[in-house]
N, C-alpha and C positions, 0 to 999 in steps of 0.2 A: 504494500500500500504506500502510495506517495503522500507525504505531508509537506505542504508548502509553508515555509517559515519566513515571514516578512520581518526584516530586521534593519538595523543601521549601526554604523560605528558609534562609539561613545555612548552606548545605551546599556546601563547596568541591568535593567530588567531583561534585555535581550540576552545578555551573558547568562543570567540565571535560567532563562527559558531554553537556551541551547544546551545547558547541562542537563536539564530535565528531559529534553528530547533524546539526548545521547543515552541517558539511563534507560529510557523506554525502548530505545533501539536495541539494547542488549537483551531485552525480554520479548520483543515482538518484531515480526518481519516488516519493518517500516523503512522507507527510503526518505531521507530528509532533503528537500530541495530548498536551499537557502536563497532568498532574494533580498538584496540590499535596496531598500526603497529609494535611496539617494541616487540610484543609477537610472531611475525611470520616473518621469514627472507624474505620470498617472498614479503610480504606486505611492509617491510622496503625497499627492493630493488625497488619495483614498485612505491611506493608512498612517499618515504622519503623526496624528494625535493618538493613535491606537496601539502602536508597536510596543512589544512584539505581538504579532498576529500569527495564529496557527490556523491553517485552512486544510480541510480534508474533503475530497470530492466536491469542491466548489463551495463548501460551507465553512464560514468562519466559526470555529468551535471554541476558541478562546482568544482573548487579547488582554494586553496590559499585564497584570500579575497572573502568571500561569500556575494552575493548580495541578500538581503531579497526579493525584489520585483521580480527579475528575477527567483529566486528559486520558489517563490509562483506561478508564471505563468507556470513554468515547471510542478509543482505538479498538478495544475488545468488541464493542457492539458493531463496529464497522467491519471487523474481520470475520464475523459470524456468517 
């Protein structure tokens, strides 16, 4: 399963979210696609105030402070 992770440099919440994603990646078959919003004006406009943003199957499942347990439950439900 692909997980799109919208992020940017100098974002402490993004660093924490990335660690959470890597923890989940050791437990579940997920592929993290990292997108720096500062490389695309549309992403900056859309996600600039929300980052980090985690998207699965076109759905934003979490943004801002990422919750490990809630995200894992969402991943499990998508993998079924």
